SEVO-286326 format. One record per residue (C-alpha): residue in one letter; residue number from 0; x negated, y negated, z negated. Coordinates in steps of 0.05 Angstrom, whole numbers. Each point is the difference from the previous one (the first is absolute). Layout:
<atoms>
resn | resi | u | v | w
A | NUM | X | Y | Z;
...
</atoms>
This chain:
<atoms>
resn | resi | u | v | w
M | 0 | -1773 | -2673 | -1137;
P | 1 | 18 | -5 | 73;
G | 2 | -32 | 50 | 47;
R | 3 | -20 | 46 | -58;
A | 4 | 23 | 72 | 11;
R | 5 | 36 | 32 | -57;
P | 6 | -22 | 73 | -10;
H | 7 | 51 | 54 | 13;
G | 8 | 17 | 56 | -47;
R | 9 | 24 | 6 | -71;
R | 10 | -12 | -60 | -44;
P | 11 | -39 | 12 | -64;
E | 12 | 48 | 12 | -57;
R | 13 | -41 | 32 | -55;
T | 14 | -1 | -36 | -66;
G | 15 | -56 | 40 | -30;
R | 16 | -64 | 35 | 22;
A | 17 | 8 | 69 | 28;
I | 18 | -33 | 60 | -32;
G | 19 | -70 | 11 | 24;
S | 20 | -14 | -69 | 29;
P | 21 | -41 | -33 | -55;
G | 22 | -38 | -46 | 47;
R | 23 | 58 | -42 | 23;
H | 24 | 7 | -45 | -60;
H | 25 | -46 | -37 | -47;
P | 26 | -27 | 48 | -53;
G | 27 | 25 | -47 | -54;
S | 28 | 73 | 15 | 18;
R | 29 | -14 | 74 | -3;
L | 30 | -32 | -7 | -68;
R | 31 | 56 | -44 | -26;
Y | 32 | 51 | 51 | 23;
L | 33 | -36 | 57 | -34;
V | 34 | -10 | -38 | -65;
G | 35 | 75 | -11 | -4;
V | 36 | 15 | 73 | 16;
L | 37 | -48 | 26 | -52;
L | 38 | 23 | -47 | -54;
V | 39 | 71 | 27 | 10;
A | 40 | -27 | 71 | 3;
A | 41 | -40 | -11 | -64;
F | 42 | 62 | -21 | -38;
G | 43 | 44 | 57 | 26;
L | 44 | -53 | 54 | -7;
G | 45 | -19 | -26 | -68;
L | 46 | 71 | 10 | -25;
A | 47 | -2 | 71 | 26;
A | 48 | -68 | 12 | -32;
I | 49 | 23 | -18 | -70;
A | 50 | 67 | 35 | 3;
P | 51 | 8 | 47 | -59;
G | 52 | 20 | 60 | 41;
I | 53 | 24 | 26 | 66;
A | 54 | 74 | 8 | 10;
Q | 55 | 16 | 66 | 33;
A | 56 | 57 | 15 | 47;
T | 57 | 57 | 41 | -27;
G | 58 | 30 | 60 | 34;
E | 59 | -20 | 69 | 18;
G | 60 | -75 | 12 | 0;
A | 61 | -15 | -69 | -31;
A | 62 | -43 | -5 | -62;
T | 63 | 38 | -10 | -66;
E | 64 | -25 | -33 | -63;
Q | 65 | -67 | 28 | -21;
L | 66 | -53 | -7 | -53;
V | 67 | -72 | 10 | 24;
G | 68 | -69 | -6 | -29;
T | 69 | -74 | 18 | 9;
L | 70 | -45 | 28 | -55;
Q | 71 | -74 | -15 | 12;
T | 72 | -60 | -35 | -29;
S | 73 | -64 | -25 | 32;
R | 74 | -42 | 56 | -29;
S | 75 | 47 | 59 | 3;
G | 76 | 33 | -17 | 66;
P | 77 | 72 | 26 | 11;
I | 78 | 25 | 41 | -59;
E | 79 | 38 | 63 | 18;
G | 80 | 48 | 42 | -42;
V | 81 | 23 | -52 | -51;
E | 82 | 73 | 8 | -20;
V | 83 | 44 | -61 | 7;
T | 84 | 71 | 0 | -27;
V | 85 | 54 | -49 | 19;
E | 86 | 61 | -10 | -45;
T | 87 | 59 | -46 | 1;
A | 88 | 8 | -54 | -52;
D | 89 | 46 | 47 | -39;
G | 90 | -54 | 53 | -4;
E | 91 | 27 | 47 | 54;
E | 92 | -57 | 32 | 40;
V | 93 | 1 | -15 | 74;
E | 94 | -60 | 41 | 23;
S | 95 | -70 | 22 | -21;
V | 96 | -54 | 1 | 54;
E | 97 | -75 | 9 | 3;
S | 98 | -48 | -46 | 36;
D | 99 | -28 | 28 | 65;
E | 100 | -71 | 4 | 25;
Q | 101 | 3 | -74 | 17;
G | 102 | 22 | -16 | -71;
R | 103 | 69 | -22 | 27;
W | 104 | 69 | 18 | -26;
E | 105 | 71 | -20 | 18;
V | 106 | 69 | 14 | -28;
D | 107 | 67 | -11 | 36;
L | 108 | 50 | -35 | -45;
P | 109 | 75 | 8 | -6;
G | 110 | 10 | -74 | 7;
P | 111 | -24 | -69 | -22;
G | 112 | -11 | -17 | -73;
E | 113 | -51 | 6 | -56;
Y | 114 | -44 | 62 | -5;
V | 115 | -54 | 22 | -48;
V | 116 | -64 | 29 | 30;
T | 117 | -42 | 43 | -46;
L | 118 | -69 | 28 | 14;
N | 119 | -25 | 63 | -34;
A | 120 | -67 | -23 | -29;
D | 121 | -22 | 72 | -13;
D | 122 | -6 | 12 | 75;
L | 123 | -51 | -55 | 10;
P | 124 | -72 | 23 | 15;
E | 125 | -56 | -9 | -50;
G | 126 | -24 | -71 | -6;
V | 127 | 66 | -31 | 24;
V | 128 | 47 | -29 | -52;
L | 129 | 62 | -43 | 0;
S | 130 | -14 | -75 | -5;
G | 131 | 69 | -13 | -27;
E | 132 | 65 | 36 | -16;
A | 133 | 15 | 67 | 34;
S | 134 | 70 | -24 | 18;
R | 135 | 25 | -59 | 40;
T | 136 | 69 | -26 | 14;
V | 137 | 12 | -20 | 72;
T | 138 | 60 | -34 | 32;
V | 139 | 17 | 25 | 70;
E | 140 | 46 | -41 | 44;
E | 141 | 46 | 30 | 52;
G | 142 | -34 | 29 | 62;
R | 143 | -70 | -15 | -27;
R | 144 | -63 | 41 | -8;
Q | 145 | -31 | -23 | -66;
A | 146 | -71 | 12 | -23;
A | 147 | -12 | 20 | -72;
I | 148 | -69 | -17 | -26;
I | 149 | -29 | 34 | -61;
G | 150 | -69 | -24 | -19;
L | 151 | -58 | 49 | -4;
N | 152 | -71 | -12 | -24;
D | 153 | -62 | 42 | 17;
G | 154 | -48 | -43 | -40;
S | 155 | -24 | -41 | 59;
R | 156 | 34 | -63 | -24;
E | 157 | -42 | 0 | -63;
G | 158 | -62 | 20 | 38;
G | 159 | -9 | -64 | 40;
G | 160 | 15 | -73 | -2;
S | 161 | 35 | -48 | 46;
T | 162 | -61 | -1 | 47;
V | 163 | 7 | 74 | 14;
R | 164 | 74 | -7 | 13;
A | 165 | -14 | -58 | 47;
V | 166 | -49 | 43 | 39;
Q | 167 | 51 | 56 | 4;
L | 168 | 53 | -47 | 26;
L | 169 | -51 | -29 | 50;
V | 170 | -13 | 70 | 27;
D | 171 | 75 | 15 | 3;
G | 172 | 10 | -66 | 36;
I | 173 | -52 | 16 | 52;
R | 174 | 33 | 67 | 13;
F | 175 | 69 | -32 | 5;
G | 176 | -27 | -56 | 43;
L | 177 | -30 | 50 | 50;
L | 178 | 69 | 33 | 6;
I | 179 | 33 | -67 | 12;
A | 180 | -54 | -17 | 51;
M | 181 | 11 | 65 | 39;
C | 182 | 75 | -15 | 5;
A | 183 | -10 | -75 | 13;
V | 184 | -51 | 5 | 57;
G | 185 | 54 | 22 | 49;
L | 186 | 48 | -54 | -25;
S | 187 | -54 | -53 | 12;
L | 188 | -18 | 26 | 70;
I | 189 | 74 | 3 | 20;
F | 190 | 8 | -73 | -20;
G | 191 | -64 | -20 | 35;
T | 192 | 18 | 33 | 66;
T | 193 | 75 | -14 | 2;
G | 194 | 14 | -55 | -50;
L | 195 | 51 | 45 | -34;
T | 196 | 9 | -1 | -75;
N | 197 | 21 | 72 | -8;
F | 198 | 41 | 12 | -62;
A | 199 | 10 | 73 | 20;
H | 200 | -74 | 16 | -8;
G | 201 | 12 | 25 | -71;
E | 202 | 45 | 54 | 27;
L | 203 | -58 | 28 | 42;
V | 204 | -36 | 11 | -67;
T | 205 | 60 | 37 | -27;
I | 206 | 10 | 42 | 62;
G | 207 | -72 | 23 | -3;
A | 208 | 6 | 22 | -72;
V | 209 | 67 | 33 | 10;
A | 210 | -23 | 36 | 63;
A | 211 | -61 | 27 | -36;
W | 212 | 44 | 24 | -58;
F | 213 | 48 | 37 | 46;
I | 214 | -57 | 32 | 38;
N | 215 | -38 | 17 | -63;
V | 216 | 56 | 22 | -47;
E | 217 | 56 | 23 | 46;
G | 218 | -45 | 25 | 55;
G | 219 | -53 | 32 | -44;
V | 220 | -57 | -34 | 38;
P | 221 | -63 | -17 | -41;
F | 222 | -5 | -73 | -21;
I | 223 | -57 | -22 | 46;
P | 224 | 32 | 25 | 65;
A | 225 | 66 | -28 | -24;
A | 226 | -32 | -68 | -9;
L | 227 | -30 | 2 | 70;
I | 228 | 67 | 20 | 30;
A | 229 | 34 | -57 | -39;
M | 230 | -50 | -49 | 32;
L | 231 | 22 | 26 | 69;
V | 232 | 73 | -10 | -22;
G | 233 | -17 | -71 | -21;
A | 234 | -33 | -15 | 66;
A | 235 | 60 | 29 | 37;
V | 236 | 49 | -43 | -40;
G | 237 | -43 | -61 | 14;
A | 238 | 0 | 15 | 74;
L | 239 | 75 | 10 | -1;
N | 240 | 8 | -68 | -34;
E | 241 | -40 | -34 | 55;
L | 242 | 29 | 37 | 60;
G | 243 | 71 | 5 | -23;
L | 244 | 10 | -68 | -34;
W | 245 | -53 | -53 | 1;
R | 246 | -24 | 5 | 72;
P | 247 | 72 | -7 | 28;
L | 248 | 11 | -59 | -47;
R | 249 | -64 | -33 | 24;
R | 250 | 23 | 8 | 72;
R | 251 | 65 | -34 | -17;
G | 252 | -38 | -59 | -31;
T | 253 | 26 | 12 | -70;
G | 254 | -24 | -55 | -48;
L | 255 | -38 | 13 | -64;
I | 256 | 58 | -18 | -46;
A | 257 | 45 | 50 | 35;
A | 258 | -55 | 52 | -2;
L | 259 | -9 | -12 | -74;
V | 260 | 73 | 14 | -12;
V | 261 | -5 | 63 | 42;
S | 262 | -60 | 25 | -41;
I | 263 | 39 | -10 | -65;
G | 264 | 58 | 39 | 28;
L | 265 | -46 | 55 | 25;
S | 266 | -32 | 3 | -70;
L | 267 | 68 | 11 | -33;
L | 268 | 20 | 51 | 52;
L | 269 | -64 | 41 | -7;
R | 270 | -1 | -5 | -76;
Y | 271 | 69 | 28 | -10;
L | 272 | -8 | 52 | 54;
V | 273 | -60 | 25 | -40;
Q | 274 | 42 | 0 | -63;
L | 275 | 55 | 39 | 36;
V | 276 | -49 | 53 | 25;
Y | 277 | -49 | 3 | -58;
G | 278 | 44 | -19 | -60;
G | 279 | -11 | -48 | -57;
R | 280 | -47 | 40 | -44;
S | 281 | -75 | -2 | -8;
N | 282 | -39 | 62 | 22;
A | 283 | -73 | 21 | -2;
Y | 284 | -40 | 35 | 53;
Q | 285 | -12 | 74 | -7;
G | 286 | -69 | 27 | -17;
V | 287 | -28 | -69 | -16;
G | 288 | -10 | -17 | -73;
G | 289 | -24 | -63 | -32;
G | 290 | -50 | 40 | -42;
R | 291 | -40 | -22 | -58;
A | 292 | -31 | -69 | 1;
V | 293 | -76 | 3 | 6;
D | 294 | -38 | -47 | -45;
Y | 295 | -48 | -44 | 40;
G | 296 | -23 | -41 | -60;
L | 297 | 39 | -66 | 1;
F | 298 | 59 | 29 | 38;
R | 299 | 37 | 65 | 15;
M | 300 | 29 | 26 | 64;
T | 301 | 37 | 63 | 21;
G | 302 | -21 | 42 | 59;
A | 303 | 62 | -22 | 39;
D | 304 | -16 | -74 | -12;
L | 305 | -72 | 10 | 21;
T | 306 | 22 | 35 | 63;
S | 307 | 48 | -57 | 15;
V | 308 | -57 | -51 | -7;
I | 309 | -47 | 39 | 44;
V | 310 | 52 | 12 | 54;
S | 311 | 22 | -73 | -1;
V | 312 | -72 | -26 | 7;
V | 313 | -17 | 49 | 57;
V | 314 | 64 | -16 | 39;
L | 315 | -8 | -75 | -8;
V | 316 | -73 | 2 | 22;
L | 317 | 20 | 40 | 61;
V | 318 | 54 | -51 | 16;
A | 319 | -52 | -56 | -6;
L | 320 | -48 | 37 | 46;
M | 321 | 57 | 12 | 49;
L | 322 | 18 | -74 | 2;
Q | 323 | -73 | -20 | 10;
R | 324 | -29 | 54 | 45;
T | 325 | 54 | 30 | 44;
K | 326 | 33 | -29 | 62;
I | 327 | 70 | 6 | -28;
G | 328 | -22 | -33 | -65;
K | 329 | -29 | -60 | 37;
A | 330 | 64 | -4 | 40;
M | 331 | 41 | -2 | -64;
R | 332 | -42 | -57 | -26;
A | 333 | 6 | -37 | 66;
V | 334 | 76 | 8 | 1;
S | 335 | 4 | -23 | -72;
D | 336 | -42 | -62 | 15;
N | 337 | 37 | -21 | 64;
R | 338 | 51 | 46 | 32;
D | 339 | 8 | -41 | 65;
L | 340 | -75 | -6 | 11;
A | 341 | -9 | 74 | -13;
A | 342 | 53 | 17 | 51;
S | 343 | -32 | -46 | 52;
S | 344 | -67 | 36 | -13;
G | 345 | 30 | 66 | 23;
I | 346 | 17 | 30 | -67;
D | 347 | 63 | 42 | -1;
V | 348 | 34 | -36 | -58;
N | 349 | 59 | 48 | -6;
R | 350 | -48 | 59 | -5;
V | 351 | -40 | -35 | -54;
I | 352 | 62 | -17 | -40;
L | 353 | 23 | 73 | 6;
V | 354 | -66 | 24 | -28;
V | 355 | 4 | -51 | -56;
W | 356 | 69 | 26 | -19;
M | 357 | -23 | 73 | 1;
M | 358 | -63 | -16 | -41;
G | 359 | 40 | -42 | -49;
G | 360 | 51 | 57 | -8;
A | 361 | -54 | 52 | -12;
L | 362 | -37 | -43 | -51;
A | 363 | 64 | -17 | -37;
A | 364 | 19 | 74 | -1;
L | 365 | -68 | 19 | -29;
G | 366 | 6 | -55 | -52;
G | 367 | 68 | 27 | -20;
V | 368 | -28 | 70 | -7;
L | 369 | -56 | -23 | -45;
L | 370 | 47 | -43 | -40;
G | 371 | 45 | 61 | -10;
L | 372 | -58 | 36 | -33;
S | 373 | 1 | -49 | -59;
D | 374 | 71 | -26 | -1;
Q | 375 | 39 | 60 | 29;
V | 376 | 41 | -5 | 63;
Q | 377 | 61 | -46 | -5;
W | 378 | 50 | -24 | 51;
D | 379 | -16 | -74 | -10;
M | 380 | -74 | 2 | -16;
G | 381 | -20 | -38 | 63;
F | 382 | 50 | -55 | -12;
R | 383 | -28 | -12 | -70;
L | 384 | -70 | -4 | 30;
L | 385 | 21 | -49 | 54;
L | 386 | -7 | -62 | -44;
L | 387 | -72 | 18 | -16;
M | 388 | -15 | 13 | 74;
F | 389 | 26 | -69 | 18;
A | 390 | -41 | -30 | -56;
G | 391 | -64 | 35 | 23;
V | 392 | 11 | -18 | 74;
T | 393 | 15 | -73 | -18;
L | 394 | -59 | -7 | -48;
G | 395 | -49 | 30 | 49;
G | 396 | 23 | -37 | 61;
L | 397 | 60 | 11 | 44;
G | 398 | -12 | 45 | 60;
T | 399 | -70 | 23 | -18;
A | 400 | -16 | 72 | -19;
Y | 401 | -60 | -19 | -42;
G | 402 | 41 | -53 | -36;
A | 403 | 52 | 53 | -17;
L | 404 | -55 | 43 | -31;
V | 405 | -30 | -56 | -41;
G | 406 | 67 | -28 | -22;
S | 407 | 28 | 68 | -19;
L | 408 | -60 | 16 | -44;
V | 409 | 9 | -66 | -36;
V | 410 | 74 | 12 | -9;
G | 411 | -10 | 71 | -25;
V | 412 | -51 | -22 | -52;
F | 413 | 42 | -60 | -20;
V | 414 | 63 | 42 | -11;
Q | 415 | -36 | 53 | -42;
M | 416 | -41 | -50 | -41;
S | 417 | 63 | -41 | -15;
T | 418 | 22 | 57 | -46;
L | 419 | -51 | -27 | -50;
V | 420 | 49 | -56 | -15;
I | 421 | 67 | 24 | 26;
P | 422 | 39 | 65 | -8;
N | 423 | -16 | 55 | 50;
D | 424 | 73 | 5 | 22;
V | 425 | -1 | -71 | 30;
K | 426 | -70 | 0 | 29;
Y | 427 | 27 | -8 | 71;
V | 428 | 24 | -69 | -20;
G | 429 | -74 | -20 | 1;
G | 430 | -1 | 17 | 74;
L | 431 | 62 | -43 | 11;
L | 432 | -32 | -60 | -36;
L | 433 | -65 | 9 | 38;
L | 434 | 37 | 0 | 67;
I | 435 | 36 | -65 | -17;
V | 436 | -64 | -34 | -23;
I | 437 | -35 | 22 | 65;
L | 438 | 55 | -28 | 43;
V | 439 | 1 | -66 | -37;
I | 440 | -76 | -11 | -6;
R | 441 | -32 | 34 | 60;
P | 442 | 52 | 31 | 47;
Q | 443 | -52 | 18 | 53;
G | 444 | -33 | 48 | -49;
I | 445 | -73 | 13 | -17;
L | 446 | -23 | 20 | 71;
G | 447 | 54 | -37 | 38;
S | 448 | -16 | -62 | 41;
R | 449 | 20 | -68 | -27;
V | 450 | 56 | -34 | 39;
R | 451 | 43 | -60 | -12;
V | 452 | 71 | 20 | -21;
G | 453 | 53 | -46 | 29;
</atoms>
């Protein structure tokens, strides 16, 4: 129009919303973007979750083919001192080992092929018997770490019906859901305050578990101080992520799609750095045993599992109180609701985002430490949990800490209870299916606000 001044300066040239500016576009476009991202993530992570094994890198210091196993029952807990013999298909003995205090054993193999695993039934404690044959033939592919499962029975299967088993799975699901929630709260807060779908969050879980293992086993530090130091390491890694990568990208106006690609690349980088430093094997913490399962009537639980539940509940309650009662918690909620309005109200948005990253890293690290108590410490444990974290965050409501808690509990119970009808080895597929159903039916989640998509 004549007489209308044209503003000077650089013309807008962004094609997507920059990280950390959620208030600039209609929330429907943001939700539509995230639905597409998570559907793709569900497919890709689902393929990884049902993969039969983990291929290990070859070369000096890399893990070779292995056979591993765990001997335990619900009543006896881990069974120590049971001899396990591994032979080739031709009958040549490879190695004989005994299960450790965690009930675990492992044997390095000379190469891929068929192997016969035999358990010495005479070493089993009183009341524990074989539920099948003492030997099992296992095929090991090149570069893989294969689990050999030999069934044991302590009489508990005949002692109760399907109702008792369902209660046991429900309790296990609550415990597992609390671990997922602890890891997912940070993921949800990061998305709420920055709009970033962080695919590298699973590596924060792994880093926490691996840091605690090095401090506990290599450094000789007791487990509880090692876990606290690992939380500090997780907080430091989270702060380094924010200060060294995401804050500079926000200042450059990097769009969400580009940030998503960066987070995937960061995930791969961190995962294989951990494998390079830590190795490809599973390891247990020192001085921490699973112990015997205590009978509580309809269900049983080891001391380590009970400790995990108590710690998870206490930490999550403290996080909820922090978000409701403290100044920084209220600032986090304000930034998550509307970043631009929070900034205009005098809130230091960059400081809030930094605290969110540090808190998310510390919680993810603690979740990894507790997960390592039951599943041992592995170089890709956080990546395998990432699908369930996304499912919990999406089910509860994107960007809300309380939604992540509720959704993660539902996902944990659903995954464990699904073993009533599907094999235990593929139970994570239930989390994949649940995530897809959530995105199709109610993408805003249980506690998320309803918006029009498109």
